[in-house]
C-alpha positions as CSV (number, residue, x, y, z in Angstrom):
1,M,40.5,59.6,21.4
2,S,43.5,60.5,19.3
3,D,43.4,62.2,16.0
4,T,44.5,59.0,14.2
5,E,41.5,57.0,15.5
6,A,38.6,56.7,13.0
7,V,35.2,57.6,14.2
8,K,32.8,54.8,13.7
9,K,29.6,55.7,12.0
10,G,26.5,53.6,11.9
11,K,25.3,52.0,8.7
12,G,21.7,52.3,9.7
13,T,19.2,53.6,12.2
14,V,15.9,52.6,13.7
15,F,12.6,54.5,14.1
16,V,10.4,53.7,17.1
17,R,6.8,54.5,17.6
18,P,6.6,54.3,21.4
19,E,2.8,54.3,21.7
20,F,2.5,51.1,19.6
21,C,5.0,49.2,21.7
22,K,3.9,46.6,24.2
23,G,7.3,45.8,25.6
24,C,7.7,42.3,24.2
25,A,11.5,42.7,23.7
26,F,11.6,40.7,20.4
27,C,13.4,43.6,18.8
28,I,16.0,43.7,21.5
29,D,16.4,39.9,21.6
30,F,16.8,39.5,17.9
31,C,19.0,42.5,17.2
32,P,22.3,41.0,15.7
33,P,24.6,43.9,16.8
34,R,22.8,44.3,20.2
35,C,22.3,48.0,19.8
36,L,18.8,48.2,21.3
37,A,17.7,48.4,24.9
38,F,14.6,49.3,26.8
39,S,14.2,53.0,27.6
40,R,13.8,54.1,31.2
41,E,10.6,55.9,30.3
42,F,7.1,54.3,29.9
43,N,4.6,54.8,27.1
44,S,1.0,55.7,27.8
45,K,0.2,51.9,28.2
46,G,2.8,51.5,30.9
47,Y,5.4,49.7,28.9
48,H,9.1,50.4,28.4
49,Y,9.8,50.8,24.7
50,P,13.1,50.2,22.8
51,V,15.7,52.8,22.1
52,L,18.9,52.8,20.1
53,V,21.7,52.8,22.6
54,T,24.7,52.4,20.3
55,P,23.8,54.0,17.0
56,E,27.3,53.4,15.7
57,D,26.6,49.7,15.8
58,C,23.3,49.7,14.0
59,T,23.4,48.1,10.5
60,G,19.8,49.0,9.5
61,C,19.0,45.3,8.9
62,D,15.4,45.8,10.0
63,L,15.2,42.5,11.9
64,C,13.8,44.5,14.8
65,G,10.9,45.5,12.5
66,L,10.4,42.1,11.1
67,Y,10.0,40.5,14.5
68,C,7.9,43.3,16.0
69,P,4.2,42.1,16.2
70,D,3.0,45.6,16.7
71,F,4.9,47.4,13.9
72,A,6.3,49.7,16.6
73,I,9.9,49.8,15.2
74,F,11.7,49.5,11.9
75,G,15.2,49.8,10.7
76,V,16.6,51.5,7.6
77,R,20.1,51.5,6.1
78,L,21.4,55.1,5.9
79,Q,22.8,54.6,2.4
80,A,19.4,53.4,1.1
81,R,17.7,56.3,2.9
82,A,20.0,58.8,1.1
83,K,19.1,57.2,-2.3
84,Q,15.3,57.7,-1.6
85,R,15.7,61.5,-1.3
86,P,14.6,63.1,-4.5
87,E,17.5,64.9,-6.1
88,A,17.0,68.1,-8.0
89,L,15.5,66.8,-11.2
90,P,15.5,68.9,-14.4
91,A,12.1,70.2,-15.4
92,P,10.5,68.1,-18.1
93,S,10.8,69.6,-21.5
94,I,7.9,69.8,-23.9
95,S,8.9,69.5,-27.5
96,A,6.8,71.2,-30.1
97,K,6.1,69.1,-33.1
């Protein structure tokens, strides 16, 4: 990769709870950017669970989470996640009357 090429960063990410997954593949099938695939590992129930294989393509649309019948996966937009972090807020002032 040359110095002039831009590095592509993902707009979102997914969080997977492997032990909740039953390997139905709905998240993989309905992922618009096709950035999910089954892992090579098994969970304790014997199912392959999804993993994010191309994080730079993830948009954080959460369609994976909307289609998951077991609530084993959900997507978030990275920009929205950054806004959720509490910034340093000034201490509330108490005015004496």
